[in-house]
N, C-alpha and C positions, 0 to 999 in steps of 0.2 A: 504494500500500500504506500502511495506517495505521501510525503509530508505536505502540510498546508503551505509551507514556504515554496516547495516545488510547484504546487498548483498555482500559487499566486504569481510566481515567476513566469510560468507558462501563459497565464492569462495576460500579463503585462506584455510579454513578447509577442503574443498573438495580436494584441491591439496595435503595438508599434509597427508591426509588419503591414498593417492596413493603412497607415497614414499616407495619404497621397502626396506626391511631389508638389511643393508650393504651399503646403499647409502644415500646421503644427498642432501638437497636443501638449498639455502641461503635465508635470510630474504628479500633481494632485489630482488632476482629471483622470490620469491613467490609474492611479491608486484607487480612486473611488469606483471607476468602472470595473476594476479587477477585484473589487470586493472588500477593500480596506481603506476607507476614506482618509484615514490619518497616516497613511504609510508613504507619503511623498518622498521622504528621505530614503526609504527602502527602494523605491522606484529608481532614485538616483544611483544607488548602489548597483542595482540590476543593470542600469545603463552603463555604468563604469566597467563592470565585469561581465556583462552579458554577451550574447551572440554578436560578434563584430559585423556580421553580414546584414544586420537589421538597420533601418534608417534612423538611428539614434539622433542624428543631427536635427530631426524634426521634433525633438522634445526640448521644451524650454521651461523656465520657471513661470509662476503665475503672472508675473509682470511682463513676460516676454524676454527676460534676460537669458543670455547665452551662458553655457557652462564653462567655467574655468578649468574643469577636469577633462574636458573634451580633448582628444589628441590635437596638439598644437595650441591648446588653450582657447580662449574666446576668439582669438584671431582665426584659428583653424576652423572653429565652429562657424564663424562668419563666412569664411571663404566657401565652405561646402554649401551652406544655405544660399549664398548669392549665386553659386554655380547652378542652383536649381531655380533661380529666378526670384528668390525671396529677398525683399528689401530689408537690410539690416542697418540700423543707425550707427553713427560713429562711436557711440558709447555702448554698442553691442546689445541692442534690443530690437525685437520684431514687434509688429502690431498684433497682439493677441486678439483684439476685437475684430480685426479683419481676416486673420489667418486661422483662427481656431477651428479645428475639425472635430466632428462628432461622428462616430460610426452610425450607420443607418439604424434607426430604431432606438438609439441611445441619446437622442437630443436632450438638452438640459431640462426642458419643461417636463418631459416624461420621467426623468430621473429625480427631479426635485433638487438638482445640483446648483442651479443659478436662481 
């Protein structure tokens, strides 16, 4: 039997795999959708040590801030997002209000998340 941590990791990674190019999700949003609303920091750990083939560059903090722990730091994170057509400010933020993505059927009104 798999542990809860393994199941949580799998749910987070399955969500990250779905994020379309040019869109983002937040650590907290991923945590909530994966079943543990207060586990945003754990999602960050999964991102840091998780499957490198997933589009982790599409995950940002709740204000749209880029990750200093991303390979190459915030500048590396910015370069990868800009290569996908995402506009990143000089101080390493994206517009969450414009770019936030929700999986079909998991829109915030249905989940009570916003």
